[in-house]
C-alpha positions as CSV (number, residue, x, y, z in Angstrom):
1,M,-97.2,-91.6,55.5
2,S,-100.0,-89.8,57.2
3,R,-102.4,-91.0,54.5
4,L,-101.4,-94.6,55.1
5,V,-101.9,-94.2,58.9
6,G,-105.3,-92.6,58.3
7,A,-106.4,-95.4,55.9
8,A,-105.2,-98.0,58.4
9,L,-107.2,-96.4,61.2
10,I,-110.3,-96.3,59.0
11,F,-109.9,-99.9,58.0
12,F,-109.5,-100.9,61.7
13,F,-112.6,-99.0,62.6
14,L,-114.7,-100.6,59.9
15,V,-113.5,-104.1,60.8
16,L,-114.3,-103.4,64.5
17,C,-117.8,-102.1,63.6
18,A,-118.5,-105.1,61.4
19,T,-117.3,-107.4,64.2
20,V,-119.6,-105.8,66.7
21,S,-122.6,-106.3,64.4
22,V,-122.2,-110.1,64.3
23,H,-124.9,-111.9,66.2
24,A,-124.3,-115.0,68.3
25,Q,-126.1,-118.3,67.5
26,T,-127.8,-118.5,70.9
27,G,-131.0,-116.4,70.9
28,N,-131.4,-116.5,67.1
29,G,-134.7,-117.8,65.7
30,A,-135.7,-119.8,62.6
31,V,-138.2,-119.4,59.8
32,Q,-139.5,-122.5,58.1
33,G,-142.5,-123.7,56.1
34,T,-143.8,-125.5,53.0
35,V,-144.6,-123.8,49.7
36,K,-147.9,-124.9,48.1
37,D,-150.3,-123.9,45.4
38,A,-154.0,-123.3,45.8
39,T,-154.8,-127.0,45.4
40,G,-152.5,-128.0,48.2
41,A,-149.8,-129.4,46.0
42,V,-146.2,-128.6,47.0
43,L,-144.0,-126.4,44.8
44,P,-140.4,-127.7,44.7
45,G,-137.7,-125.3,43.7
46,A,-139.6,-122.1,44.7
47,K,-137.2,-119.2,45.5
48,V,-137.7,-117.9,49.1
49,T,-136.2,-114.6,50.2
50,L,-136.2,-113.3,53.8
51,L,-135.5,-109.5,54.1
52,W,-134.4,-108.1,57.5
53,V,-136.2,-104.8,57.4
54,E,-134.1,-102.9,59.9
55,T,-130.8,-103.5,58.1
56,N,-132.1,-104.3,54.6
57,R,-130.1,-107.6,54.8
58,S,-131.5,-110.5,52.8
59,F,-131.3,-114.3,53.1
60,E,-132.1,-116.6,50.2
61,T,-132.9,-120.3,49.9
62,A,-135.0,-122.6,47.7
63,A,-137.7,-125.1,48.5
64,N,-136.6,-128.7,48.3
65,S,-138.3,-131.5,46.5
66,V,-141.2,-131.6,48.9
67,G,-141.6,-127.8,49.0
68,F,-139.9,-127.4,52.4
69,F,-137.6,-124.4,53.2
70,I,-135.9,-123.2,56.3
71,F,-133.7,-120.3,57.5
72,P,-132.1,-122.1,60.5
73,S,-130.5,-119.2,62.3
74,V,-131.6,-115.5,61.9
75,P,-131.6,-112.7,64.4
76,K,-134.9,-111.5,66.0
77,G,-136.6,-108.6,64.2
78,N,-139.0,-107.5,61.5
79,Y,-138.8,-109.5,58.3
80,R,-140.5,-109.6,54.9
81,L,-140.8,-113.0,53.4
82,T,-141.1,-113.3,49.6
83,V,-141.7,-116.4,47.6
84,T,-141.5,-116.7,43.8
85,A,-142.0,-119.7,41.4
86,P,-142.3,-120.0,37.6
87,G,-145.9,-119.5,36.4
88,M,-147.1,-118.4,39.8
89,E,-147.9,-115.0,41.4
90,N,-145.3,-113.7,43.8
91,W,-146.2,-114.1,47.5
92,Q,-145.2,-111.7,50.2
93,G,-145.8,-111.4,54.0
94,D,-144.5,-109.5,57.0
95,L,-143.2,-111.4,60.0
96,L,-142.1,-110.3,63.5
97,L,-139.6,-112.9,64.7
98,A,-139.1,-113.1,68.4
99,I,-135.9,-114.2,70.2
100,G,-135.4,-118.0,70.0
101,Q,-138.7,-118.4,68.1
102,T,-139.2,-121.0,65.3
103,A,-141.8,-119.4,63.0
104,V,-143.7,-121.8,60.8
105,V,-145.1,-120.1,57.6
106,D,-146.7,-122.0,54.8
107,P,-147.1,-119.7,51.7
108,V,-149.8,-120.5,49.2
109,L,-149.2,-119.3,45.6
110,R,-151.8,-118.7,43.0
111,P,-151.4,-119.2,39.3
112,G,-149.8,-116.2,37.7
113,A,-151.2,-113.9,35.0
114,T,-149.4,-112.4,32.0
115,T,-148.4,-109.4,34.1
116,T,-146.3,-109.7,37.3
117,T,-148.6,-109.5,40.4
118,I,-147.9,-109.9,44.1
119,T,-150.1,-111.6,46.6
120,V,-149.7,-109.6,49.8
121,A,-150.5,-111.8,52.8
122,G,-150.0,-109.0,55.4
123,D,-148.9,-109.9,58.9
124,I,-148.0,-113.6,58.9
125,T,-146.5,-113.7,62.5
126,P,-147.5,-117.1,64.1
127,L,-149.5,-116.6,67.3
128,I,-149.0,-120.2,68.5
129,A,-145.7,-122.1,68.6
130,T,-146.1,-125.5,66.8
131,A,-142.5,-126.5,66.1
132,N,-141.5,-127.4,69.7
133,A,-143.0,-127.9,73.2
134,T,-140.8,-125.4,75.0
135,V,-142.6,-123.4,77.8
136,S,-141.2,-119.9,77.7
137,N,-141.9,-116.2,78.3
138,T,-140.6,-113.4,76.1
139,V,-140.3,-109.8,77.1
140,E,-139.7,-107.5,74.1
141,R,-138.2,-104.0,74.0
142,E,-141.5,-102.1,74.5
143,R,-142.3,-103.9,77.8
144,I,-138.7,-103.5,79.0
145,E,-139.2,-99.7,78.7
146,E,-142.7,-99.5,80.1
147,L,-142.9,-102.0,83.0
148,P,-142.3,-100.5,86.5
149,L,-139.1,-101.6,88.1
150,N,-137.2,-100.8,91.3
151,G,-133.7,-100.3,90.1
152,R,-132.1,-101.1,86.7
153,F,-131.2,-104.7,87.0
154,F,-132.9,-106.8,84.3
155,Q,-133.0,-109.9,86.4
156,T,-135.5,-108.1,88.6
157,L,-137.7,-107.9,85.6
158,V,-137.1,-111.6,84.8
159,L,-138.3,-112.6,88.2
160,A,-141.4,-110.3,88.0
161,T,-142.6,-111.3,84.6
162,T,-142.0,-115.1,84.4
163,P,-144.4,-117.6,86.1
164,G,-142.8,-120.4,88.0
165,L,-139.7,-118.3,89.3
166,E,-139.1,-117.7,92.9
167,G,-136.2,-116.9,95.3
168,A,-133.2,-114.7,94.8
169,E,-133.0,-112.6,91.7
170,A,-129.3,-113.5,91.2
171,Q,-130.1,-117.3,91.2
172,P,-133.9,-118.0,90.9
173,R,-135.5,-121.3,91.5
174,V,-137.6,-122.7,88.8
175,N,-140.8,-124.6,89.4
176,G,-139.7,-125.5,92.9
177,M,-136.3,-127.0,91.9
178,R,-133.5,-126.4,94.3
179,G,-130.0,-125.2,93.6
180,A,-128.7,-123.6,90.4
181,S,-131.6,-124.7,88.2
182,M,-131.5,-121.6,86.0
183,E,-128.7,-120.0,83.9
184,F,-128.5,-116.5,82.3
185,V,-127.0,-116.3,78.8
186,Q,-126.1,-113.1,76.9
187,D,-125.6,-113.4,73.1
188,G,-124.3,-116.9,73.6
189,A,-122.0,-116.2,76.6
190,V,-122.9,-117.4,80.1
191,L,-123.4,-114.6,82.7
192,Q,-122.1,-116.4,85.8
193,N,-119.9,-115.6,88.7
194,R,-117.8,-118.7,88.9
195,D,-117.1,-118.1,92.5
196,T,-120.7,-117.9,93.8
197,G,-122.7,-119.5,91.0
198,D,-124.9,-116.4,90.8
199,I,-125.3,-114.1,87.9
200,Q,-122.3,-111.8,87.4
201,G,-122.2,-108.6,89.4
202,R,-122.9,-106.2,86.6
203,P,-125.1,-107.7,83.8
204,P,-126.0,-105.7,80.7
205,G,-128.1,-102.5,81.3
206,L,-131.7,-102.3,80.5
207,D,-131.1,-99.8,77.6
208,A,-128.7,-102.3,76.0
209,I,-131.1,-105.2,75.9
210,E,-133.4,-105.7,72.9
211,E,-135.3,-108.7,74.2
212,F,-135.1,-111.6,76.6
213,R,-136.7,-115.1,76.7
214,V,-137.0,-117.2,79.8
215,E,-137.4,-121.0,79.1
216,T,-138.8,-122.8,82.1
217,S,-139.6,-126.2,80.7
218,G,-138.3,-128.2,77.7
219,S,-135.4,-125.9,77.1
220,S,-133.1,-126.5,74.1
221,A,-130.5,-129.2,74.4
222,K,-127.8,-126.6,73.8
223,M,-128.6,-125.2,77.2
224,N,-127.1,-127.0,80.2
225,R,-129.7,-126.1,82.9
226,P,-133.4,-127.1,83.2
227,A,-134.3,-123.4,82.7
228,S,-132.5,-120.6,80.8
229,A,-132.8,-116.8,80.5
230,I,-131.6,-115.9,77.0
231,V,-130.7,-112.2,76.6
232,V,-130.1,-110.6,73.2
233,T,-128.5,-107.1,73.2
234,R,-129.4,-104.4,70.8
235,G,-127.6,-103.6,67.6
236,G,-127.2,-100.9,65.0
237,T,-129.8,-100.5,62.2
238,N,-130.3,-98.1,59.2
239,R,-132.0,-95.7,61.6
240,L,-129.9,-93.6,64.1
241,H,-131.3,-94.3,67.5
242,G,-130.2,-93.7,71.1
243,S,-131.2,-92.8,74.6
244,A,-129.9,-91.1,77.8
245,F,-131.1,-91.4,81.4
246,E,-130.4,-90.3,84.9
247,T,-132.2,-91.5,88.1
248,A,-131.5,-90.0,91.5
249,R,-132.3,-90.7,95.1
250,N,-131.4,-88.4,98.0
251,N,-132.2,-88.4,101.7
252,A,-133.0,-84.7,101.4
253,I,-135.8,-85.2,98.8
254,G,-139.4,-86.1,99.6
255,V,-141.6,-86.0,102.7
256,A,-141.6,-89.8,102.7
257,R,-138.1,-89.9,104.2
258,A,-139.0,-87.6,107.1
259,R,-138.1,-89.4,110.4
260,Q,-140.8,-90.0,113.0
261,D,-138.7,-91.8,115.6
262,F,-136.1,-90.5,118.1
263,Y,-133.5,-89.9,115.4
264,S,-133.4,-86.2,114.3
265,R,-132.1,-86.8,110.8
266,P,-132.6,-89.4,108.1
267,P,-129.6,-91.6,107.1
268,H,-127.4,-90.2,104.5
269,L,-128.2,-91.4,101.0
270,V,-127.0,-90.1,97.6
271,R,-127.7,-92.6,94.8
272,N,-127.3,-91.9,91.0
273,E,-127.7,-94.2,88.0
274,F,-126.9,-92.7,84.6
275,G,-126.0,-93.7,81.1
276,A,-126.5,-93.5,77.4
277,T,-126.8,-95.6,74.2
278,L,-126.2,-94.9,70.5
279,G,-126.6,-97.0,67.4
280,G,-127.0,-96.7,63.7
281,P,-125.1,-97.1,60.4
282,V,-121.4,-96.3,60.2
283,Y,-120.8,-93.1,58.4
284,L,-117.5,-91.4,57.6
285,P,-118.1,-88.1,55.7
286,K,-116.8,-88.3,52.1
287,L,-115.2,-91.7,52.9
288,Y,-117.7,-94.4,53.7
289,S,-121.5,-94.9,54.2
290,G,-122.4,-98.1,56.0
291,R,-126.1,-97.9,55.3
292,N,-127.5,-101.4,54.5
293,R,-124.0,-102.7,55.2
294,T,-122.1,-101.8,58.4
295,F,-123.6,-100.8,61.8
296,F,-122.6,-99.9,65.3
297,F,-124.2,-99.8,68.8
298,V,-122.6,-98.7,72.0
299,S,-123.9,-98.6,75.6
300,W,-122.6,-97.2,78.8
301,E,-124.0,-97.1,82.3
302,A,-122.7,-95.9,85.7
303,Y,-123.9,-96.4,89.3
304,R,-122.9,-94.3,92.3
305,N,-124.3,-95.0,95.8
306,M,-123.1,-93.2,98.9
307,G,-125.1,-94.0,102.0
308,A,-125.0,-94.5,105.8
309,S,-127.4,-96.1,108.2
310,T,-128.2,-95.4,111.9
311,T,-128.6,-98.2,114.4
312,S,-129.3,-98.3,118.2
313,I,-127.6,-100.5,120.8
314,D,-128.1,-100.9,124.6
315,M,-125.2,-99.7,126.8
316,P,-124.6,-100.4,130.5
317,T,-125.3,-97.6,133.0
318,M,-122.6,-95.9,135.0
319,A,-123.7,-97.9,138.1
320,M,-123.4,-101.2,136.1
321,R,-119.9,-100.2,135.0
322,Q,-119.0,-100.0,138.7
323,G,-120.5,-103.4,139.6
324,D,-124.0,-102.3,140.8
325,F,-126.7,-104.2,139.0
326,S,-129.5,-103.4,141.4
327,G,-131.2,-101.4,138.7
328,L,-131.3,-104.3,136.2
329,I,-134.9,-105.0,135.2
330,D,-136.7,-106.9,132.5
331,G,-139.1,-105.6,129.9
332,N,-142.0,-105.6,132.4
333,G,-140.1,-103.6,134.9
334,R,-139.4,-106.5,137.3
335,K,-136.0,-106.6,138.9
336,Y,-133.5,-109.3,138.2
337,T,-132.0,-111.2,141.1
338,L,-128.3,-112.1,140.5
């Protein structure tokens, strides 16, 4: 009986991990192009394989009658594109696909020799978007980690890195448009407080975000606002990766908080933000290895803020409390006449 329970728990765990690794449609990109030979003639029926390097997952398709191929919805990441056709040398190139990007790649195959050879095109990442007219700004994982930020709310980074945004971080205005002109979307789900219309109170933490893309003009028709901030969270890969952090602010730390006015002590402040992430392949010793198949990623953050502030207020003198306002003066020392 205990073996059955253990097997059921393992099966549930694997199903859960597999479910977590599924990527939403919103935020995915596309890879498309036309396969040609050295003379510019199209090569129909060429086999096209797209390998997701981080997970070793591959996608396959074939060029149609005019040599066109497309992978319509693939997650962002590093890819290796391979094209093969009878009588031609194999073609291979490396591609970095950004969030929501439509990468146009046109492989050119040369006539093959008696031995199998591969034409390595190197980095084929498009530098200019030619498939649509969307105006957007993408912030990748490296810039999320390196850019200076006050606090750990990613919408602060959205406002600081995207031209055309202004106003409140929770509900920015885009290119001067008033009202709720921008919407935040995380892995296909809208991040919105339905009561206020602002972004929800606790959006995903910085360490859980892989990349975000802010579209400020010509946003896709699947978005319901003129502008959209599309967030893609991180996932597990074949490499075990993680992080941990702790940030602290305290009224007792630093000369900068020394008071220079008539208050003898600075206001009380104890603020802590801390958390950790972990991702990689699912591995159960002697039972299951998820390398190249099943992955997991977990993230946790906490925020603690205990503070107090000191304010001043004018109070009536003892004479005023007894009805004597003869000492009432203005800011220049002149007496008031009641």
